[in-house]
C-alpha positions in Angstrom: 0.0 -0.1 -0.1 1.2 3.4 -1.0 1.9 5.4 2.3 2.2 9.0 0.7 -0.2 11.4 -0.1 1.5 13.1 -2.8 4.3 13.7 -4.9 5.3 16.6 -2.2 6.2 14.1 0.2 9.1 13.2 -2.1 10.1 16.4 -2.5 10.0 17.0 1.0 12.6 13.9 1.4 14.8 15.4 -1.2 14.9 18.7 0.8 15.5 17.0 4.0 18.6 14.8 2.5 19.9 18.0 1.3 19.9 19.2 5.0 22.2 16.5 6.4 25.4 17.8 4.6 28.0 16.2 2.9 29.7 15.2 6.1 26.7 13.0 7.2 26.4 10.6 4.4 25.7 7.4 6.1 23.1 9.2 8.4 21.3 10.7 5.2 21.1 7.0 3.3 19.6 5.7 6.6 17.3 8.4 7.1 16.2 7.9 3.2 16.0 3.9 3.9 13.9 4.3 6.8 11.5 6.9 5.2 11.0 4.5 2.2 10.6 1.8 4.3 7.8 3.4 6.1 6.2 4.3 2.7 6.3 1.1 1.4 6.1 -1.2 4.6 9.4 -2.9 4.0 11.1 -4.6 7.0 14.4 -3.7 6.4 16.7 -2.0 3.8 20.5 -1.7 2.6 22.7 0.5 0.4 25.5 -0.6 -1.9 28.3 1.2 -3.8 29.3 -1.0 -6.5 32.4 -0.5 -8.5 33.2 -1.8 -12.1 37.0 -3.3 -11.6 37.2 -4.4 -15.2 36.1 -3.8 -18.6 36.5 -4.8 -22.1 37.2 -8.6 -22.8 38.2 -9.1 -19.3 34.8 -8.0 -17.9 33.0 -10.3 -20.6 34.8 -13.2 -19.2 33.8 -12.2 -15.6 30.8 -13.7 -14.1 29.6 -10.2 -12.7 30.8 -8.5 -15.8 33.8 -6.7 -13.7 31.0 -5.1 -11.1 32.1 -5.9 -7.3 30.4 -4.4 -4.0 32.4 -1.8 -3.0 30.8 -1.1 0.3 27.2 -2.0 2.1 25.3 0.1 4.8 22.7 -2.1 6.1 19.8 -0.1 7.8 19.2 -2.9 10.7 22.2 -5.4 10.7 20.4 -7.3 13.2 18.2 -8.9 10.8 21.4 -10.1 8.9 23.8 -12.5 10.3 27.5 -11.5 10.4 28.5 -14.5 8.3 25.8 -13.8 5.5 26.7 -10.0 5.4 30.3 -11.4 4.6 29.6 -14.0 2.6 27.0 -11.7 0.6 29.8 -9.5 -0.2 32.3 -12.5 -1.1 29.3 -13.9 -3.5 30.0 -11.2 -6.2 33.8 -12.2 -6.0 32.9 -15.9 -6.5 32.9 -17.7 -9.8 29.1 -18.4 -9.3 27.6 -15.2 -7.9 23.8 -15.3 -7.5 21.3 -15.0 -10.4 19.9 -11.8 -9.3 23.6 -10.2 -8.7 24.3 -11.3 -12.3 21.2 -9.9 -14.0 21.5 -6.8 -11.9 25.1 -6.4 -13.6 23.9 -7.0 -16.8 21.7 -4.0 -16.8 24.6 -1.5 -15.8 24.5 2.0 -17.2 20.9 2.6 -17.0 18.3 3.4 -14.0 16.5 0.4 -13.2 14.0 -1.1 -10.6 12.6 -4.5 -10.2 10.7 -6.8 -7.5 11.7 -10.4 -6.8 8.1 -11.8 -7.2 7.2 -10.3 -10.2 9.8 -12.7 -12.2 11.3 -9.8 -14.5 14.6 -9.9 -13.1 15.0 -13.5 -12.8 12.9 -17.0 -13.4 11.5 -17.0 -10.0 10.7 -20.6 -10.3 14.3 -21.6 -11.0 15.7 -19.1 -8.5 13.8 -20.7 -5.6 15.4 -24.2 -6.1 19.1 -22.8 -6.1 21.5 -22.7 -3.0 21.8 -19.0 -3.2 18.0 -18.3 -2.9 17.7 -20.9 0.1 20.8 -19.3 2.2 20.1 -15.6 1.4 16.6 -15.4 0.8 14.6 -18.7 2.9 16.7 -19.1 5.6 16.4 -15.3 6.4 12.5 -15.4 5.9 12.9 -12.5 2.7 9.6 -12.9 1.2 10.1 -10.3 -1.4 12.7 -7.6 -2.3 13.1 -4.3 -4.4 16.1 -3.2 -6.1 16.7 0.3 -7.2 20.2 0.8 -9.4 21.6 4.2 -10.0 24.4 4.7 -12.5 26.5 7.4 -11.6 29.4 7.1 -14.1 30.5 4.2 -16.1 32.4 2.8 -13.2 30.1 3.1 -10.4 26.4 2.9 -9.1 24.3 3.2 -6.5 21.9 0.7 -5.2 19.0 0.6 -2.7 17.4 -2.8 -1.7 14.4 -3.1 0.6 13.1 -6.6 1.7 10.0 -7.7 3.2 9.9 -10.7 5.8 7.3 -13.3 6.2 5.2 -15.7 4.3 2.9 -13.9 1.6 4.0 -10.5 2.2 5.0 -8.8 -1.1 5.7 -5.5 -2.6 3.0 -3.7 -5.0 3.8 -2.2 -8.4 2.8 1.3 -6.5 5.7 0.5 -4.2 8.1 -0.3 -6.7 6.9 3.0 -8.6 7.4 4.7 -5.3 11.1 3.7 -5.0 11.6 4.5 -8.4 10.1 8.1 -7.9 12.1 9.0 -4.9 15.4 7.8 -5.8 15.6 8.6 -9.6 15.8 12.4 -9.4 18.7 12.9 -7.0 21.8 12.1 -8.6 23.8 14.3 -6.3 22.8 12.3 -3.5 24.0 8.8 -4.7 27.3 10.8 -6.0 27.8 12.0 -2.6 27.0 8.5 -1.1 29.9 7.0 -3.3 32.3 10.1 -2.8 31.8 9.5 0.9 33.4 5.8 0.8 36.1 6.7 -1.7 34.5 5.6 -4.7 33.4 7.3 -8.0 36.8 9.0 -8.4 39.2 7.3 -6.0 40.9 3.9 -7.2 41.0 2.8 -3.3 38.1 2.5 -1.0 38.7 4.4 2.1 39.9 3.1 5.3 37.4 3.4 8.4 40.0 5.9 10.1 40.1 7.9 6.5 36.3 8.2 6.1 36.1 9.6 9.7 38.7 12.1 8.7 36.8 12.6 5.3 33.8 13.7 7.3 35.7 16.2 9.5 37.2 17.7 6.4 33.6 18.1 5.0 32.5 19.9 7.9 34.7 22.8 7.0 36.9 22.4 10.3 40.6 23.6 10.1 43.1 20.9 10.7 43.9 22.1 13.8 40.2 21.8 14.9 39.8 18.7 13.7 43.2 17.5 15.7 41.8 19.1 19.0 38.3 17.5 17.9 39.8 13.6 17.8 42.6 14.0 20.4 45.2 13.6 17.4 48.3 15.6 16.6 48.4 18.0 13.9 50.8 16.1 12.0 48.9 12.9 11.9 45.8 14.9 10.7 47.8 16.4 8.0 49.1 12.9 6.9 45.7 11.6 6.6 44.5 14.8 4.9 47.3 14.4 2.3 46.3 10.7 1.8 42.6 11.5 1.3 43.5 14.3 -1.0 45.9 11.7 -2.9 43.3 9.2 -3.1 40.6 11.5 -4.5 43.4 13.0 -7.0 43.3 16.9 -5.6 45.6 19.1 -4.6 43.8 20.8 -1.7 40.9 21.6 0.4 39.1 23.9 -2.4 39.2 21.2 -5.1 38.1 18.4 -2.6 35.2 20.6 -1.8 34.2 20.9 -5.1 33.7 17.4 -5.9 30.7 17.3 -3.8 29.6 20.2 -6.2 30.6 18.7 -9.8 31.7 15.0 -9.1 35.0 16.2 -10.2 38.2 18.2 -8.9 38.6 21.8 -10.3 41.7 20.9 -12.6 39.9 17.9 -14.0 43.4 16.1 -13.1 44.0 13.2 -11.0 46.8 11.9 -8.8 48.6 15.4 -8.2 50.9 13.8 -5.5 
């Protein structure tokens, strides 16, 4: 059932996401997932930053066409066992990833939304007889799933997924259309999520410590202020800052901040260091 009275609620969500600021991207993602879960009566959700590691002939010979999970943010991890979280990430690196993962990768480059139970993504009857379905769906009690994938550039995509638990619980076509409406028109938001994890323009995923430092840099604080806030020496903060700038291919704070406006450094060049 659609729990949104008008398009104004979707536009209000977009405005609220803007208010989080670039330094709070994970919190914004969870807020977005919670709102959409309420609207479509989903029990859980997660966001994936997907990256293309190979292209051309090498990608064509890869089960995932060169795509891998770069990072994942689960709204309520208590619904997912730690082993399943690990195995779900490793699954895309295996020689035989799940049918749904392969199907989503094959559509890369265009915005797309699917419901598991409408059978448009994979052959549902065949999928239900696989070990992948048994382990990742049946054992977790997932009755239906919605996928929404947004291509940010040729090598990165932003995925939002929503799950229902319990026999007989399904998403409607209205639910699918609402997710598409809410996530289709905010490319800036998808780009911010990828950037906050060192994806999109960085060739290396940020470490946990680097991500904490990145959020501080985005707050506009000086290196000295960040050092006092995190109980680090100014020298340590500067080392982190240089490392982050190198990963993003920028030479200073102005270029770094411009990434959140344009998606590219002001100079257009990478690897200044």
